[in-house]
C-alpha positions in Angstrom: -72.4 176.1 64.3 -73.3 172.5 64.9 -71.2 172.3 68.0 -73.0 175.3 69.6 -76.3 173.9 68.6 -75.4 170.6 70.3 -74.3 172.5 73.4 -77.6 174.3 73.6 -79.4 171.0 73.1 -77.4 169.3 75.8 -78.1 172.2 78.2 -81.9 172.0 77.5 -81.9 168.3 77.9 -79.9 168.1 81.1 -81.8 171.0 82.7 -85.0 168.9 82.4 -83.9 165.3 83.1 -81.9 166.0 86.2 -84.8 167.4 88.1 -86.9 165.3 90.4 -90.1 166.9 89.1 -89.3 165.7 85.6 -89.2 162.0 86.7 -92.2 162.5 88.9 -94.1 163.8 85.8 -93.0 160.8 83.8 -94.3 158.5 86.6 -97.5 160.5 86.9 -99.0 159.3 83.5 -98.8 155.5 84.1 -99.7 156.1 87.7 -102.9 158.0 86.7 -103.7 155.2 84.2 -103.3 152.5 86.8 -105.3 154.4 89.4 -108.1 155.0 86.8 -108.3 151.3 86.1 -107.8 150.3 89.8 -110.5 152.6 91.0 -113.0 151.1 88.6 -112.0 147.6 89.7 -112.1 148.5 93.4 -115.5 150.2 93.0 -116.9 147.1 91.4 -115.5 144.9 94.2 -116.8 147.2 97.0 -120.1 148.0 95.4 -122.9 147.7 97.9 -125.4 144.9 97.7 -128.5 146.0 95.8 -131.7 144.8 97.6 -134.8 144.3 95.6 -138.2 142.6 95.8 -140.9 141.4 93.4 -144.5 142.7 93.4 -146.3 139.8 91.6 -150.0 140.5 90.8 -150.3 137.8 88.1 -152.7 134.9 88.6 -150.1 132.4 87.6 -147.6 133.9 90.1 -144.9 133.7 87.4 -142.8 136.2 89.4 -142.0 133.5 91.9 -140.7 131.2 89.3 -138.6 133.9 87.7 -137.2 134.8 91.1 -136.2 131.2 91.8 -134.4 131.1 88.5 -132.8 134.5 89.0 -131.3 133.5 92.4 -129.5 130.6 90.7 -130.1 128.2 93.5 -128.0 125.5 91.9 -124.8 125.4 90.0 -126.6 124.4 86.8 -128.9 127.4 87.1 -125.8 129.6 87.6 -124.0 128.2 84.6 -127.1 128.7 82.4 -127.2 132.3 83.5 -123.5 132.6 82.7 -124.1 131.2 79.2 -126.8 133.8 78.7 -124.3 136.5 79.3 -121.9 135.4 76.5 -121.9 138.1 73.8 -123.3 136.7 70.5 -120.4 138.1 68.5 -117.9 136.2 70.7 -116.1 133.1 69.5 -117.1 131.4 72.8 -120.8 131.8 71.7 -120.0 129.6 68.7 -117.8 127.1 70.6 -119.1 123.6 69.9 -119.4 122.7 73.6 -121.3 125.9 74.4 -123.6 125.3 71.4 -124.2 121.8 72.6 -125.1 122.8 76.1 -127.3 125.6 74.8 -129.2 123.2 72.6 -129.2 120.3 75.1 -129.5 121.7 78.6 -129.3 118.1 80.1 -125.7 118.0 79.1 -125.0 120.7 81.7 -126.0 118.4 84.6 -124.0 115.6 83.2 -121.0 117.9 82.9 -121.3 119.1 86.5 -121.4 115.5 87.8 -118.2 114.7 85.9 -116.5 117.9 87.0 -113.5 117.7 89.4 -114.3 118.7 93.0 -111.9 121.6 93.0 -113.5 123.1 89.9 -117.0 122.7 91.3 -115.8 124.5 94.5 -114.6 127.4 92.4 -117.9 127.6 90.6 -119.7 127.5 94.0 -117.6 130.4 95.2 -118.6 132.4 92.1 -122.2 131.5 92.7 -122.0 132.9 96.2 -120.4 136.1 94.9 -123.3 136.4 92.4 -125.8 135.9 95.2 -124.1 138.5 97.3 -124.3 141.1 94.5 -128.1 141.3 94.7 -130.2 140.6 97.7 -133.8 139.5 97.4 -136.1 140.7 100.2 -139.4 139.0 100.2 -142.7 140.9 100.7 -143.1 139.1 104.1 -139.7 140.5 105.2 -140.7 144.0 104.1 -144.1 143.7 105.8 -146.1 144.3 102.6 -147.4 140.8 102.0 -151.1 140.6 101.8 -151.6 144.3 101.1 -153.9 145.5 98.3 -152.2 146.5 95.1 -152.3 150.3 95.7 -151.1 149.9 99.3 -148.3 147.6 98.3 -147.1 149.8 95.5 -147.2 152.9 97.8 -145.3 151.1 100.5 -142.6 149.8 98.1 -142.3 153.2 96.5 -141.6 154.7 100.0 -139.0 152.0 100.7 -137.2 152.8 97.4 -137.3 156.6 98.2 -135.9 155.9 101.7 -133.1 153.7 100.4 -134.3 150.5 102.1 -134.8 149.0 98.6 -132.7 149.7 95.6 -135.5 148.7 93.2 -138.5 146.4 92.8 -140.0 144.5 89.9 -143.7 144.6 89.0 -145.4 141.6 87.3 -148.9 142.4 86.2 -151.5 140.8 83.9 -150.1 137.8 82.1 -146.5 138.3 80.9 -146.7 135.1 78.8 -149.5 136.8 76.7 -148.2 140.4 76.8 -145.3 142.2 78.4 -147.3 145.4 79.0 -147.6 144.7 82.8 -143.9 144.5 83.5 -142.0 147.4 85.2 -138.7 148.1 87.0 -139.0 150.7 89.7 -135.9 152.5 91.0 -134.6 155.9 91.9 -131.3 155.1 90.3 -131.6 155.4 86.5 -127.8 155.2 85.8 -127.0 151.7 87.2 -129.0 149.2 85.1 -127.1 146.0 86.0 -129.8 144.7 88.3 -132.6 145.3 85.7 -130.6 143.8 82.9 -129.7 140.7 84.9 -133.3 140.1 85.9 -134.5 140.8 82.3 -132.3 138.0 81.0 -133.7 135.5 83.4 -137.3 136.6 82.9 -136.9 136.4 79.1 -135.8 132.8 79.4 -138.7 131.7 81.7 -141.4 133.6 79.7 -140.1 132.1 76.4 -140.1 128.6 77.8 -143.8 129.0 78.9 -144.8 130.5 75.6 -143.2 127.5 73.8 -145.0 125.1 76.1 -148.4 126.8 75.6 -147.9 126.6 71.8 -147.0 122.9 72.0 -143.8 123.5 70.1 -141.3 120.7 70.4 -138.1 121.8 72.3 -135.8 121.1 69.3 -138.1 123.1 67.0 -138.2 126.0 69.5 -134.4 126.0 69.8 -134.1 126.0 66.0 -136.6 129.0 65.7 -134.9 131.0 68.4 -131.4 130.5 66.9 -130.0 133.9 66.0 -128.3 134.6 62.6 -124.7 135.3 63.3 -122.1 135.8 60.6 -118.7 134.6 61.6 -116.0 137.3 61.0 -113.5 136.0 58.5 -111.0 137.3 56.0 -109.9 136.1 52.5 -107.6 133.2 52.4 -105.6 131.5 49.7 -107.7 130.8 46.6 -111.3 130.2 47.5 -110.6 129.7 51.2 -111.6 132.0 54.0 -109.9 132.3 57.4 -111.4 133.0 60.8 -110.5 136.4 62.3 -109.0 136.0 65.8 -109.5 138.4 68.7 -105.8 139.2 68.5 -106.2 140.3 64.9 -109.2 142.5 65.8 -107.2 144.1 68.6 -104.2 144.6 66.3 -106.4 146.6 63.9 -107.5 149.0 66.7 -104.0 149.2 68.3 -103.1 152.4 66.2 -105.8 154.3 68.2 -103.8 153.8 71.4 -100.6 154.7 69.6 -102.1 157.9 68.1 -103.5 158.9 71.5 -100.0 158.5 73.1 -98.4 160.2 70.1 -100.8 163.2 70.6 -100.0 163.4 74.3 -96.2 163.1 73.7 -96.2 165.7 70.9 -98.3 168.1 72.8 -96.3 167.7 76.1 -92.9 168.2 74.4 -94.1 171.1 72.3 -95.7 172.9 75.2 -92.6 172.3 77.3 -90.6 174.1 74.6 -93.1 177.0 74.5 -92.9 177.4 78.3 -89.2 177.2 78.4 -88.8 179.8 75.6 -91.2 182.3 77.2 -89.7 181.9 80.7 -86.1 182.4 79.5 -87.2 185.5 77.5 -89.1 187.0 80.4 -86.1 186.4 82.7 -83.7 187.8 80.1 -81.6 184.6 80.1 -82.0 184.5 76.4 -80.1 187.8 76.1 -77.1 186.2 77.9 -77.3 183.1 75.7 -77.4 185.2 72.5 -74.1 186.7 73.5 -72.5 183.3 72.8 -74.7 181.7 70.1 -76.7 183.0 67.1 -80.5 183.0 67.2 -80.6 180.1 64.7 -78.3 178.0 66.9 -80.2 178.8 70.0 -83.6 177.9 68.4 -82.3 174.7 66.9 -80.6 173.7 70.1 -83.8 174.3 72.1 -85.9 172.3 69.7 -83.6 169.3 69.6 -82.9 169.4 73.4 -86.6 169.4 74.2 -87.1 166.8 71.5 -84.6 164.5 73.3 -86.5 165.2 76.5 -89.7 164.1 74.8 -88.0 160.9 73.5 -87.0 160.2 77.1 -90.6 160.6 78.2 -91.8 158.4 75.3 -89.2 155.7 76.1 -90.2 155.6 79.7 -93.9 155.2 78.7 -92.9 152.4 76.4 -91.2 150.6 79.2 -94.2 151.0 81.5 -96.5 149.9 78.6 -94.5 146.7 78.1 -94.6 146.0 81.8 -98.3 146.7 81.8 -99.2 144.4 78.9 -96.9 141.7 80.4 -98.7 141.9 83.8 -102.3 142.2 82.3 -102.8 138.5 81.4 -101.5 137.5 84.8 -104.1 139.8 86.6 -106.9 139.5 84.0 -106.8 136.0 82.4 -109.1 137.0 79.5 -106.3 139.3 78.2 -104.1 136.3 77.6 -106.0 135.5 74.3 -105.1 138.9 72.9 -101.3 138.5 73.2 -101.0 142.3 73.9 -97.2 142.0 74.2 -96.9 141.0 70.5 -99.2 143.9 69.5 -97.4 146.5 71.5 -94.0 145.2 70.3 -95.0 145.1 66.6 -91.9 146.6 64.9 -94.1 148.5 62.4 -96.0 150.2 65.2 -92.8 151.0 67.2 -90.9 152.4 64.2 -93.9 154.4 63.0 -94.5 155.7 66.5 -90.9 156.9 67.0 -90.6 158.4 63.5 -94.0 160.2 63.6 -93.4 161.4 67.1 -90.2 163.1 66.0 -91.6 164.6 62.8 -94.9 165.7 64.5 -93.0 167.2 67.4 -90.6 169.1 65.1 -93.6 170.6 63.1 -95.4 171.8 66.2 -92.2 172.8 67.9 -91.4 175.2 65.0 -94.8 176.8 65.5 -94.5 177.1 69.3 -91.0 178.3 69.5 -92.0 181.1 67.1 -95.0 181.9 69.3 -92.8 181.8 72.4 -90.3 184.2 70.9 -92.9 187.0 70.4 -94.5 186.6 73.9 -93.3 188.3 77.0 -95.3 186.2 79.5 -97.0 182.8 79.7 -100.4 184.5 79.8 -99.7 186.0 76.3 -98.4 182.6 75.1 -101.5 180.8 76.3 -103.8 183.1 74.4 -101.8 182.5 71.2 -101.7 178.8 71.9 -105.4 178.3 71.7 -105.6 178.2 67.9 -102.7 175.8 67.7 -104.4 173.6 70.4 -107.6 173.5 68.3 -105.6 172.4 65.3 -104.0 169.7 67.4 -107.4 168.4 68.6 -108.6 167.4 65.2 -106.5 164.2 65.0 -108.2 163.0 68.2 -111.6 163.5 66.7 -110.6 161.6 63.6 -109.0 158.6 65.3 -111.9 156.2 65.2 -113.2 157.1 61.7 -109.7 156.7 60.3 -108.9 153.4 62.0 -112.3 152.0 60.7 -111.5 153.0 57.2 -107.7 153.4 57.0 -107.6 153.8 53.3 -110.8 155.9 52.9 -111.2 159.4 51.7 -111.1 161.1 55.1 -107.9 159.2 56.0 -106.2 160.3 52.8 -107.2 163.9 53.2 -105.7 164.1 56.7 -102.6 162.2 55.4 -101.7 165.1 53.0 -102.2 167.9 55.4 -98.6 168.3 56.8 -99.5 169.0 60.4 -101.8 166.0 60.5 -99.6 163.6 58.4 -97.8 162.0 61.4 -101.1 161.3 63.2 -103.0 160.1 60.1 -100.2 157.8 59.0 -99.8 156.4 62.5 -103.5 155.8 62.6 -103.5 154.1 59.2 -100.6 151.7 60.2 -103.1 148.8 60.6 -104.3 149.3 56.9 -101.5 149.5 56.0 -101.3 152.4 53.4 -99.6 151.6 50.1 -95.8 151.9 50.1 -96.0 154.9 47.7 -97.9 156.8 50.4 -95.1 156.3 52.9 -92.6 157.7 50.3 -94.8 160.7 49.4 -95.7 161.6 52.9 -92.1 161.3 54.1 -91.1 163.7 51.4 -94.1 166.0 52.3 -93.1 166.0 56.0 -89.4 166.8 55.2 -90.4 169.7 52.9 -92.8 171.0 55.5 -90.1 170.8 58.2 -87.7 172.7 56.1 -90.3 175.5 55.4 -91.5 175.5 59.1 -87.9 175.8 60.4 -87.1 178.6 58.0 -90.2 180.6 58.9 -89.7 179.9 62.7 -86.1 181.0 62.4 -87.0 184.4 60.9 -89.6 185.0 63.5 -87.4 183.8 66.4 -84.5 186.0 65.2 -86.5 189.2 65.5 -89.1 188.3 68.2 -86.8 186.9 70.8 -85.2 190.2 71.5 -88.4 192.3 71.4 -90.0 193.6 74.6 -93.1 195.5 75.3 -96.4 194.8 73.5 -96.4 191.7 71.3 -96.2 192.4 67.6 -99.3 192.4 65.3 -99.8 189.6 62.8 -99.1 192.0 59.9 -95.7 192.8 61.5 -94.9 189.1 62.0 -95.7 188.3 58.3 -93.4 191.1 57.3 -90.5 189.3 59.1 -91.2 186.2 57.1 -90.5 188.1 53.9 -87.1 189.3 55.2 -84.0 187.5 54.0 
């Protein structure tokens, strides 16, 4: 029996892997991923320059001062703007040098003077790129300088509608006293980069003027404006605490990527099995095969053959993934801090992924091979596949909540539902779960596989030779009771 099962498995495997379309399909997934990332990068690089102007109706003409700061006319201005962009939860924000420059702006000029010429040239190139991203068009250039307020606003609105301007900023009343007179006018309400960029600069200038008006010493003002920021740490030895690195944070969220790939791999392989079973039944190839092997041998051989095909797909994706994380730091230097290669190559994640792919696939394969055996066409199979597909969607919805609380109630509930056990345990790998849960869930999966294969075998044995209308649910349940 084992020899015949292996022969069927070999046939299923070779029928898939020796076709060009199979390998094209394997290449399609990483290619789509690369294209998706590449398109976003290319679109950012080829994004059109956004032109804007400023309608300044204030007595102090603060709009002009903000505009000069926004255009980053010097390297020091540019670097200050770059410092403003650093996320407050980033370790760079707390870097001693960054803190020093933020608290003592004069250090920035001193640093620029001591900077090597080559580095200054690189910064100058970045400054030019930033200037090219947004183009300021003065009221004189637009022919609206000197117009009354209503006329100017009407003219600028028309230029925005015509596409001559991407947007314009309105400064009214006294922004230092109240921000009620500020407005950002644009037809595009989805791209807020220009508005956010200008808001950061305006905030800095207005705050400076408010501080000056209040006669607050600069050191006091910096102390007042300092934001409370708790440094992420973890328990250390004894009373010590240790800083949490970016790599450690990324490592905790790595299971999300593994679960997503696990879901795709399981669904791809299981659906391949369903399609293969239905096609061979509709073409009556199965009748020929059953003249040489038993229904149980045929079903087992199909499941294991397609399973090996799935492992080939997964192995290919792993190779592409390793190449991708190896190249990522070379193409995007900020990725170098995360050490993605060490995360992807974590033995716990790799072993968990392979083990849970196999068990997850076998569980769903048992369901789908049973469904395929009672269907005479792919259309019938697709209709019966919908409930299974809905069941398979739940692990995707639960990915983020489980990785945020890997040992919480929701994670544990999913862990002990057999069809979700592989996904939940993979998702909890960063926890990690207690060792006893690995033992209990492994036993649970093995028992579930035994029951699922028994049930699928009884349905397959009868259903694979049936023709005509598909059987009713009551009839299928009666097959399960047969010995």
